[in-house]
C-alpha positions as CSV (number, residue, x, y, z in Angstrom):
1,M,163.4,181.0,31.6
2,K,162.4,177.4,30.6
3,E,160.5,177.0,34.0
4,I,158.6,180.2,33.4
5,S,157.8,179.1,29.9
6,K,156.4,175.7,31.2
7,V,154.3,177.4,33.8
8,L,152.9,179.9,31.2
9,A,152.2,177.0,28.8
10,I,150.2,175.2,31.5
11,F,148.3,178.4,32.3
12,E,147.6,179.1,28.6
13,R,146.2,175.6,27.9
14,F,144.3,175.3,31.2
15,T,142.7,178.7,30.7
16,T,141.7,178.1,27.1
17,V,140.3,174.6,27.8
18,L,138.4,175.8,30.8
19,L,136.9,178.8,28.9
20,L,136.0,176.7,25.9
21,L,134.3,174.0,28.0
22,S,132.4,176.5,30.2
23,A,131.3,178.5,27.1
24,T,130.1,175.3,25.5
25,G,128.3,174.2,28.7
26,V,126.6,177.6,29.0
27,L,125.6,177.5,25.4
28,F,124.1,174.0,25.7
29,V,122.2,174.9,28.9
30,N,120.9,178.0,27.3
31,I,119.7,176.1,24.2
32,I,117.9,173.6,26.4
33,L,116.3,176.3,28.5
34,R,115.1,178.2,25.5
35,Y,113.8,175.1,23.7
36,F,111.9,173.5,26.6
37,F,111.0,176.5,28.7
38,G,111.0,179.4,26.2
39,E,113.4,181.4,28.4
40,G,117.2,181.4,28.4
41,L,119.9,182.7,30.7
42,S,120.0,186.5,30.4
43,W,123.8,186.6,30.7
44,A,124.7,183.6,28.5
45,E,125.5,185.5,25.2
46,E,127.6,188.0,27.0
47,Y,129.6,185.3,28.9
48,I,130.2,183.3,25.7
49,A,131.4,186.4,23.8
50,Y,133.8,187.4,26.6
51,A,135.1,183.8,26.9
52,M,135.7,183.7,23.2
53,I,137.6,186.9,23.3
54,W,139.9,185.5,26.1
55,V,140.3,182.3,24.2
56,T,141.3,184.2,21.1
57,F,144.1,186.3,22.7
58,I,145.5,183.5,24.9
59,G,145.2,181.1,21.9
60,A,147.2,183.5,19.8
61,A,150.0,183.2,22.4
62,I,149.8,179.4,22.2
63,C,150.2,179.7,18.4
64,V,153.3,181.9,18.8
65,G,154.8,179.5,21.2
66,E,154.3,176.6,18.9
67,K,155.3,178.6,15.8
68,R,151.9,178.2,14.3
69,H,151.1,181.9,14.0
70,V,150.4,183.5,10.7
71,A,153.6,184.4,8.9
72,M,154.8,185.7,5.5
73,R,156.8,182.7,4.5
74,V,157.1,183.6,0.8
75,I,160.3,185.6,1.3
76,L,161.8,183.2,3.8
77,D,161.1,180.1,1.6
78,S,162.8,181.8,-1.4
79,L,166.0,182.5,0.5
80,K,168.8,180.0,-0.2
81,N,171.5,181.2,2.3
82,E,170.9,179.8,5.8
83,R,172.6,182.8,7.5
84,V,170.3,185.2,5.6
85,K,167.3,183.0,6.5
86,M,168.2,183.1,10.2
87,L,168.7,186.9,10.1
88,Y,165.4,187.3,8.4
89,E,163.6,185.1,11.1
90,K,165.3,187.1,13.9
91,I,164.2,190.4,12.3
92,L,160.6,189.1,12.0
93,S,160.5,187.9,15.6
94,L,162.0,191.2,16.8
95,I,159.4,193.3,14.9
96,S,156.6,191.0,16.1
97,M,157.9,191.4,19.7
98,V,158.1,195.2,19.4
99,F,154.5,195.3,18.0
100,C,153.2,193.0,20.8
101,T,154.9,195.2,23.4
102,W,153.3,198.3,21.9
103,I,149.8,196.7,22.0
104,L,150.5,195.5,25.5
105,I,151.2,199.1,26.6
106,I,148.1,200.3,24.9
107,G,146.1,197.5,26.6
108,I,147.4,198.5,30.0
109,K,146.4,202.1,29.4
110,T,142.9,200.9,28.3
111,I,142.6,198.8,31.5
112,A,143.6,201.8,33.6
113,F,140.9,203.9,31.8
114,Q,138.3,201.1,32.3
115,I,139.1,200.9,36.0
116,S,138.9,204.7,36.4
117,M,135.5,204.7,34.7
118,G,134.0,201.9,36.8
119,Q,131.8,200.7,34.0
120,M,130.0,197.4,34.5
121,S,128.9,194.9,31.8
122,P,125.2,194.9,31.1
123,A,124.2,191.3,31.8
124,L,127.0,189.8,33.9
125,R,127.4,192.9,36.0
126,I,131.2,192.5,36.2
127,P,133.7,195.4,35.8
128,M,134.4,196.0,32.1
129,Y,138.2,195.9,32.7
130,I,137.9,192.1,33.1
131,P,136.9,191.4,29.5
132,Y,139.4,194.0,28.3
133,L,142.1,192.4,30.4
134,A,142.4,189.7,27.7
135,V,144.2,192.1,25.4
136,P,147.2,193.0,27.6
137,L,147.4,189.5,29.0
138,G,147.4,187.9,25.5
139,F,149.9,190.4,24.2
140,F,152.1,189.9,27.2
141,L,152.2,186.2,26.6
142,M,152.9,186.8,22.9
143,T,155.7,189.2,23.7
144,F,157.2,186.6,26.0
145,R,156.9,183.9,23.3
146,F,158.6,186.1,20.7
147,M,161.4,187.0,23.2
148,E,161.8,183.3,23.9
149,D,162.0,182.5,20.2
150,L,164.7,185.2,19.7
151,L,166.7,183.8,22.6
152,D,166.4,180.3,21.2
153,M,167.6,181.5,17.7
154,Q,170.5,183.4,19.3
155,R,171.6,180.2,21.1
156,G,171.3,178.3,17.8
157,R,168.3,176.2,18.7
Protein backbone atom coordinates (compact mmCIF):
# COMPACT_ATOMS: atom_id res chain seq x y z
CA MET A 1 0.00 0.00 0.00
CA LYS A 2 2.87 2.38 0.81
CA GLU A 3 4.39 1.86 -2.65
CA ILE A 4 1.09 2.75 -4.33
CA SER A 5 0.84 5.79 -2.08
CA LYS A 6 4.32 6.96 -3.09
CA VAL A 7 3.56 6.52 -6.80
CA LEU A 8 0.28 8.41 -6.44
CA ALA A 9 2.03 11.20 -4.51
CA ILE A 10 4.57 11.59 -7.32
CA PHE A 11 1.76 11.61 -9.90
CA GLU A 12 -0.22 14.21 -7.92
CA ARG A 13 2.69 16.57 -7.49
CA PHE A 14 4.06 16.15 -11.01
CA THR A 15 0.63 16.72 -12.56
CA THR A 16 -0.17 19.81 -10.51
CA VAL A 17 3.25 21.38 -11.09
CA LEU A 18 3.10 20.64 -14.82
CA LEU A 19 -0.40 22.07 -15.16
CA LEU A 20 0.39 25.18 -13.12
CA LEU A 21 3.57 25.85 -15.08
CA SER A 22 1.90 25.28 -18.44
CA ALA A 23 -1.09 27.46 -17.53
CA THR A 24 1.27 30.21 -16.38
CA GLY A 25 3.27 29.90 -19.60
CA VAL A 26 0.17 30.04 -21.80
CA LEU A 27 -1.11 33.03 -19.85
CA PHE A 28 2.23 34.85 -20.21
CA VAL A 29 2.43 34.17 -23.95
CA ASN A 30 -1.18 35.24 -24.42
CA ILE A 31 -0.55 38.53 -22.60
CA ILE A 32 2.51 39.24 -24.73
CA LEU A 33 0.64 38.42 -27.94
CA ARG A 34 -2.30 40.65 -27.00
CA TYR A 35 -0.12 43.54 -25.88
CA PHE A 36 2.30 43.58 -28.82
CA PHE A 37 0.20 42.14 -31.64
CA GLY A 38 -3.37 42.86 -30.53
CA GLU A 39 -4.34 39.22 -30.99
CA GLY A 40 -4.08 36.38 -28.48
CA LEU A 41 -4.38 32.63 -28.58
CA SER A 42 -7.99 31.65 -29.18
CA TRP A 43 -7.76 28.64 -26.89
CA ALA A 44 -5.73 30.13 -24.02
CA GLU A 45 -8.59 30.98 -21.64
CA GLU A 46 -10.20 27.58 -22.08
CA TYR A 47 -6.92 25.75 -21.49
CA ILE A 48 -6.15 27.78 -18.37
CA ALA A 49 -9.65 27.17 -16.97
CA TYR A 50 -9.41 23.41 -17.54
CA ALA A 51 -5.88 23.29 -16.10
CA MET A 52 -7.07 25.09 -12.95
CA ILE A 53 -9.96 22.64 -12.59
CA TRP A 54 -7.51 19.73 -12.74
CA VAL A 55 -5.15 21.43 -10.28
CA THR A 56 -8.05 22.01 -7.88
CA PHE A 57 -9.20 18.40 -7.76
CA ILE A 58 -5.75 16.82 -7.69
CA GLY A 59 -4.60 19.47 -5.21
CA ALA A 60 -7.50 18.53 -2.94
CA ALA A 61 -6.15 14.97 -2.86
CA ILE A 62 -2.69 16.31 -1.95
CA CYS A 63 -4.29 18.25 0.92
CA VAL A 64 -6.06 15.13 2.18
CA GLY A 65 -2.83 13.14 2.01
CA GLU A 66 -0.98 15.79 4.01
CA LYS A 67 -3.89 16.28 6.43
CA ARG A 68 -4.27 19.90 5.34
CA HIS A 69 -7.86 19.66 4.15
CA VAL A 70 -10.62 21.71 5.67
CA ALA A 71 -11.88 20.10 8.85
CA MET A 72 -14.18 20.97 11.72
CA ARG A 73 -11.66 20.92 14.56
CA VAL A 74 -13.82 22.64 17.19
CA ILE A 75 -15.34 19.41 18.48
CA LEU A 76 -12.09 17.46 18.20
CA ASP A 77 -10.09 20.11 20.05
CA SER A 78 -12.66 20.23 22.86
CA LEU A 79 -12.42 16.47 23.52
CA LYS A 80 -10.14 15.50 26.41
CA ASN A 81 -10.26 11.71 26.17
CA GLU A 82 -7.72 10.38 23.63
CA ARG A 83 -9.83 7.30 22.81
CA VAL A 84 -12.85 9.45 22.04
CA LYS A 85 -10.67 11.76 19.91
CA MET A 86 -9.37 8.79 17.91
CA LEU A 87 -12.89 7.42 17.44
CA TYR A 88 -14.09 10.86 16.30
CA GLU A 89 -11.23 11.13 13.79
CA LYS A 90 -11.97 7.66 12.45
CA ILE A 91 -15.65 8.50 12.02
CA LEU A 92 -14.78 11.75 10.21
CA SER A 93 -12.38 9.96 7.87
CA LEU A 94 -14.94 7.23 7.20
CA ILE A 95 -17.69 9.75 6.41
CA SER A 96 -15.30 11.68 4.16
CA MET A 97 -14.26 8.48 2.38
CA VAL A 98 -17.89 7.48 1.79
CA PHE A 99 -18.70 10.97 0.47
CA CYS A 100 -15.69 10.92 -1.87
CA THR A 101 -16.66 7.45 -3.11
CA TRP A 102 -20.19 8.70 -3.80
CA ILE A 103 -18.89 11.67 -5.82
CA LEU A 104 -16.45 9.34 -7.60
CA ILE A 105 -19.37 7.17 -8.74
CA ILE A 106 -21.32 10.23 -9.92
CA GLY A 107 -18.20 11.45 -11.73
CA ILE A 108 -17.79 8.12 -13.53
CA LYS A 109 -21.42 8.28 -14.65
CA THR A 110 -20.86 11.84 -15.89
CA ILE A 111 -17.81 10.73 -17.88
CA ALA A 112 -19.79 7.89 -19.43
CA PHE A 113 -22.51 10.37 -20.41
CA GLN A 114 -19.95 12.80 -21.88
CA ILE A 115 -18.37 10.01 -23.92
CA SER A 116 -21.78 8.93 -25.25
CA MET A 117 -22.61 12.53 -26.24
CA GLY A 118 -19.33 13.07 -28.08
CA GLN A 119 -19.31 16.78 -27.20
CA MET A 120 -16.14 18.74 -28.03
CA SER A 121 -14.82 21.83 -26.26
CA PRO A 122 -15.33 25.04 -28.24
CA ALA A 123 -11.76 26.34 -28.50
CA LEU A 124 -9.41 23.41 -27.84
CA ARG A 125 -11.58 20.92 -29.78
CA ILE A 126 -10.92 18.16 -27.27
CA PRO A 127 -13.59 15.73 -26.05
CA MET A 128 -15.42 17.25 -23.06
CA TYR A 129 -14.91 14.14 -20.99
CA ILE A 130 -11.24 15.15 -20.61
CA PRO A 131 -11.95 18.26 -18.50
CA TYR A 132 -14.69 16.37 -16.61
CA LEU A 133 -12.26 13.53 -15.88
CA ALA A 134 -10.67 15.72 -13.20
CA VAL A 135 -13.65 15.10 -10.90
CA PRO A 136 -13.57 11.29 -10.68
CA LEU A 137 -9.77 11.24 -10.70
CA GLY A 138 -9.55 13.76 -7.89
CA PHE A 139 -12.19 12.01 -5.82
CA PHE A 140 -10.57 8.63 -6.44
CA LEU A 141 -7.31 10.04 -5.09
CA MET A 142 -9.11 11.59 -2.11
CA THR A 143 -10.92 8.29 -1.40
CA PHE A 144 -7.57 6.50 -1.47
CA ARG A 145 -6.03 9.07 0.91
CA PHE A 146 -8.93 8.82 3.38
CA MET A 147 -8.72 5.00 3.24
CA GLU A 148 -4.98 5.23 3.85
CA ASP A 149 -5.64 7.55 6.81
CA LEU A 150 -8.17 5.11 8.29
CA LEU A 151 -5.73 2.22 7.95
CA ASP A 152 -2.96 4.26 9.58
CA MET A 153 -5.25 5.15 12.51
CA GLN A 154 -6.29 1.50 12.84
CA ARG A 155 -2.61 0.49 13.03
CA GLY A 156 -2.00 3.17 15.67
CA ARG A 157 0.12 5.55 13.56
